[in-house]
C-alpha positions, 0 to 999 in steps of 0.5 A, a space after each residue: 546192613 543198616 544199624 536197625 537191621 543189625 540190632 534186630 538180628 542181634 535180638 532175634 539171635 539172642 532169643 533163638 539161643 534161649 535168652 530172655 530179654 528184659 529191658 537193659 539185661 538179658 537173662 538165661 533160662 530160669 532153670 539152668 541145667 547143664 543141658 540148657 547151657 549146652 543149648 545156649 551154646 549150640 548155635 555158636 557151635 553149629 556156626 563154627 562147624 559150618 565155617 570149617 566144613 571146607 577145610 576140615 570135613 573133606 578129610 573127615 574119613 581120615 580124621 575119624 580113623 583116629 577115633 576109636 570104636 568101642 571094640 578097639 579099646 582094651 582097658 588093660 592095654 591103654 598106654 597114653 602118650 602126649 603129642 605136642 601139636 605143631 602148626 600146619 601138621 596133621 595133628 593140628 587138623 585132628 585137634 581142630 576137628 575134635 574141638 569143633 565137636 565140643 559142647 561149647 565153642 572152643 577158642 583158638 587160644 590167645 598169645 602163647 599157645 600149647 596144644 596136645 593130643 593124648 594118644 593111646 599107644 596100644 591102638 594109636 587112637 585119640 584119648 583126648 585133647 589139651 589146649 593151653 593159652 595165655 590167661 585173661 588179664 583179670 580173673 577175680 577168683 584166681 587173683 584173690 587166691 594168689 593174693 595179687 595186686 595189680 602191679 604183681 599181676 602185671 609182672 608175673 602173669 607170664 608164669 600162668 597159662 589157661 587150659 582153654 580146652 581139656 577133655 576126652 573123646 568117646 569111647 575113652 570118656 566112658 572110662 573116666 578119662 576126663 580125669 586122666 586128660 586133666 591130670 596130664 595137663 599138670 604133668 612135668 612133660 607139659 611144664 618142660 615143653 613150655 620151658 623149651 618153647 618159651 624160655 628166652 622169648 621176649 614179651 612184645 608189650 613189656 619187652 622182657 625175656 621169659 625164663 620159661 617157668 610155668 607156675 600155675 595153670 587155670 581153667 574154667 568149667 564149661 557147664 557151670 559147677 564141675 563134677 570132674 575137676 573137683 574130685 581129681 587127686 594125685 596121691 593125697 593132694 588135690 590137683 585142681 582147686 576150686 577158687 570161685 565162679 566167674 561173673 557170668 560175662 563174655 562174648 560167646 552169645 555173639 559168636 554165632 555169625 553175629 560177630 563178623 557183622 558187629 566187627 564190620 560195623 565197629 570198623 566203620 563207626 568206632 575208634 580202637 583204644 590202645 595204651 601203647 603203640 607196641 600193642 598195635 593200632 586195632 581193637 584189643 579184643 572182641 570185648 572192646 569191639 562189642 563194648 564200643 559197637 553195642 551202644 552205637 547200634 542202640 543196645 546196652 553194653 550190659 548185654 555182655 553180661 550173659 549170666 552163665 557162671 563158670 567154676 574157676 580152678 587153679 592147678 599149682 605146679 609147685 608147692 609155693 606157686 602162690 608165694 612165687 606169683 606174689 613175688 615173695 619167693 624167687 625159686 619154685 619148689 616143683 611138684 614131681 608129676 611125671 606122666 608115667 606116674 600120673 597114668 599109674 595112679 589113674 589106672 589103679 584109682 579110676 580106670 580099673 574100678 570103672 571097667 568093672 562097673 561098666 561090665 556089671 
């Protein structure tokens, strides 16, 4: 594909997604609703499904057997169980399959990774999924909330994970189970599994060992301002704290079949930048590929600024998480949040009242 053909393909794709092109900037629809944001993501979601058909959809009937119908769910009998997803397992296939039906493209996660299914023991059907991965290095709302300078962030970012996917599947979603899944991400069990998996692991870049402590989880809303995370409480404490919004930049709008062509162009015409040999000699990430390739294709780097802001949430797992992450405290004062108590609280606070409303 020539440079001109690639440039034209990118412009057509952005317009098809619903972006407005004005000189050196791209703009989302003038009226930005949740439905509009879903539409902006829809082409990228469809592209990911098409790419996965051969590997996943031939097992679609088996995968669908793990999704409950309405008549298979008895609110009085629901009993959630966290199942850690292992690489190469049937649980991984189910996790990937469900992720492909999210309203926005779901990344595979970066670096360290923990994935969970939330299973209803009463019928062995899927309630929802949780995916945790390495956080982005710089996230202004998070860093301001913690009070990080660059040095402290470089040293202590390893104690943070990001929830890159988090939510329920139907019909459990109609029982407000999005709150349950979000609460379980902050459970003691998740923290314990993180410690078991990553304690004594060694960082490739910093060459230091991890002690296995997880102090903070972050996440961002998929569709602008979140009405789910803002209202999640456990007892008298908010589990999810809103700390601001992202700047509206990223790469999702280049993920719908465009990225492979842009990446191939970058491989032929761009030189990767890396700070240390231990990082490897390729491009660091997608953003670097796009930053280097777009100007050579004849398009502005500013097109990485898509204008879709996402609300940023922090989920402290200890009462002194901020002080620990700044380096002011050496020990963490953990919140006690076992999944059994989370479930009991959710059941009384949200599930039983929602069941009455649904019946009414």
